[in-house]
N, C-alpha and C positions, 0 to 999 in steps of 0.2 A: 148177304150185302157187304161183307168184307172183301169178296172178289170183285164185285163190281166197282168198289171204291179202287182197289189196286188197278184195275183196267183204266178206270178214269185218271188215275195218277201217272199211269204210262203213257197215255194219249197227251197228257199237258207236257210231258217231259220230253216227248217227241216233237211237238210243237215247238216248246223252247229251244231244242237243239236245232230244229229247222230253221227259226229264226236267228240263231247264233250265225249260221252259215248266210243267211239273207243279210245281215247286218254289217257285212263287208267291213270286220274288224270295228265294229262299232261307230262306223261312218254314216249310218242310215238311222235317223232317229226312232221310226216305228218299229222297225224289227228288233232295235236295241232295248227299247223300252219292253215290247212284247217277250223279248227272252226272259227279262226278270219277272215279268207278271206271271207267264206260263210255269216257269220253275218255281216260283213261290206257291202257286196253286198246286203243283204236282207234289210239293214236300209236305204241303198241309194236308192233302188228301191223301197221301202215303202214311203219314203220321195216324190219321184217324183209321186208315184200314188196319194199322197195325194195332190199335188201340179196340178195334172190333174182334182180334182174335187170331190173326194170321202170324205165323212165327218170323221173326225177323229174318232169320238166316234163308228161309224159302222165299218169302215175299221180296226180299231185295235181289237175289239170285234170278227169281222171275221178272222183276221189274227191269233189271239190266239186260237180261237176255232177250226179252220180246222188245225192248226199246233199241237194243243195238241192231236186231233183225230187221226192224220197221225203219231205222235210220238207213241201214245198208241199202235197202230197196228204194228208199227215197233218193238216196246218192245216186244209185243207178238210174231209175226211171225218170227223175225230175232234173237233177244236176247233171246227168249224163257221163257219170263216172264209168269207168271200163269195167267190164266183168270178166273175171279170170276164174279159172277153174279152181285155185286157192280160196279166193274169196266165196264161192258158191259154196265149196266144202266146208267152210270155216262156218257159214251161216248154218249150214245143215246141222253140224254139231252143236251149235249155239241152240238151236231148235230142239235137239235130241236131248241135251242138257235140262233144258225147261221141261220137257215132257217128263224126263227122269224126276224131276224135282216135284212135279205134279202128282207122282205116284207116293211120295212121301206123305207123311202125316203133317200137314201144313197149317192146321187149326187147332186151337185150344188144347 
């Protein structure tokens, strides 16, 4: 259950970050409001996931790593950001780091 909650928290964090871009510097009301709603839900669910037994250090690293990778993909595919070898290599390293952390003892 704690892993499910962690991935829910990641999804809401990614939605909040996407709304940050869509808000255009808080000049658009709906994405600006959703940014705070999604981040609030993300932090609340992340906190519950930690309470359920995932270690903070691994959970936060996984949350950030997967979130960054997903945001990079959204930036490339939705917002048309340029794809460079350095960007792709960096995303691979992030994913490898998340995989490495998943082999650590991350619960109780």
